[in-house]
C-alpha positions in Angstrom: -7.5 20.0 18.5 -6.0 19.5 14.8 -7.5 16.9 12.7 -7.0 15.1 9.2 -10.3 14.0 7.1 -9.9 10.1 6.0 -12.5 10.7 3.5 -12.5 9.5 0.0 -9.8 7.2 -1.9 -10.2 4.3 0.1 -10.5 0.9 -2.0 -11.5 -3.0 -1.0 -10.9 -6.0 -1.9 -12.0 -9.6 -0.2 -10.6 -13.0 0.7 -11.7 -15.9 1.8 -12.5 -16.6 5.7 -8.9 -16.4 7.2 -6.8 -15.9 4.1 -5.6 -13.2 4.8 -3.8 -14.1 8.0 -2.6 -17.3 6.5 -1.0 -15.1 3.6 0.4 -12.5 6.3 -1.0 -9.1 7.4 -0.9 -7.2 5.6 1.2 -8.4 2.8 -1.9 -11.0 2.2 -4.3 -8.0 1.0 -1.6 -6.6 -1.1 -2.5 -9.4 -3.6 -6.0 -9.8 -5.8 -7.8 -7.1 -7.2 -8.6 -3.8 -5.5 -11.5 -1.3 -6.4 -12.8 2.2 -5.3 -14.7 1.9 -2.1 -16.8 4.5 -0.4 -16.3 4.8 3.3 -18.4 5.2 4.9 -20.4 2.9 2.4 -21.8 -0.7 1.6 -19.7 -3.4 -0.3 -22.7 -4.4 -2.1 -23.0 -0.7 -3.9 -18.9 -0.8 -4.6 -19.4 -3.9 -6.3 -22.2 -2.9 -8.4 -20.6 0.3 -9.0 -17.1 -1.9 -10.0 -19.2 -3.7 -12.6 -18.6 -7.0 -10.5 -22.6 -7.9 -9.1 -25.7 -6.9 -10.5 -28.4 -5.2 -8.6 -28.9 -7.3 -5.5 -32.9 -6.9 -4.8 -33.3 -7.8 -8.5 -34.8 -11.1 -9.3 -33.0 -14.2 -7.6 -29.5 -12.0 -7.9 -29.3 -11.9 -3.7 -28.7 -15.7 -4.0 -26.2 -15.7 -6.6 -24.6 -13.4 -4.5 -24.4 -15.3 -0.9 -20.6 -15.9 -1.7 -20.5 -11.8 -0.4 -21.2 -12.2 3.1 -18.7 -15.2 3.2 -15.6 -13.4 2.2 -13.2 -11.2 4.4 -13.6 -7.8 3.2 -10.2 -5.4 3.6 -9.9 -1.9 3.0 -6.9 0.4 2.8 -6.2 4.1 2.5 -2.7 5.6 1.9 -2.3 9.3 3.2 0.1 11.6 4.5 0.3 13.9 7.4 0.4 17.7 6.9 4.5 19.1 5.9 4.1 21.3 8.6 4.4 18.3 11.0 7.6 16.8 12.2 9.1 13.5 12.9 9.9 15.1 16.1 6.7 16.3 16.9 5.3 13.4 14.9 7.0 10.8 17.9 6.2 12.7 21.1 2.4 13.1 19.9 -0.7 10.8 20.4 -2.8 10.6 17.9 -6.9 9.6 18.1 -7.6 6.9 15.0 -11.6 7.7 15.0 -13.6 5.2 13.0 -17.5 6.1 13.2 -19.8 3.0 12.3 -17.1 -0.4 11.9 -19.6 -3.4 11.0 -19.7 -5.9 13.4 -15.4 -7.0 14.4 -12.5 -5.2 12.6 -9.0 -5.5 12.9 -7.2 -2.1 11.9 -3.6 -2.0 11.1 -1.5 1.7 10.8 1.6 1.6 8.4 1.8 -2.0 8.2 1.6 -2.5 12.5 
């Protein structure tokens, strides 16, 4: 079995709950500010590295950051298959997309579908 790693190069953004669906998926999430994300990772750490929040465990920062729990979080990554994969082989082959550690409920789209 051949594998292609999807580690590194992820980005994230957020929406009000269900707003992405109203705007159209995936078109709705193309709007907004995207920041670098670690996958696997933790949203608070990504937001801190982007300078958008302060350390949640300091003082009353956690209270000020309660909005984070009330958002829908969107991750994206573009990737290419190796040049050795022809279109005919691509269409005739089954692929396994494996996510380790999706939190709670998640919807996954591949190439806009």
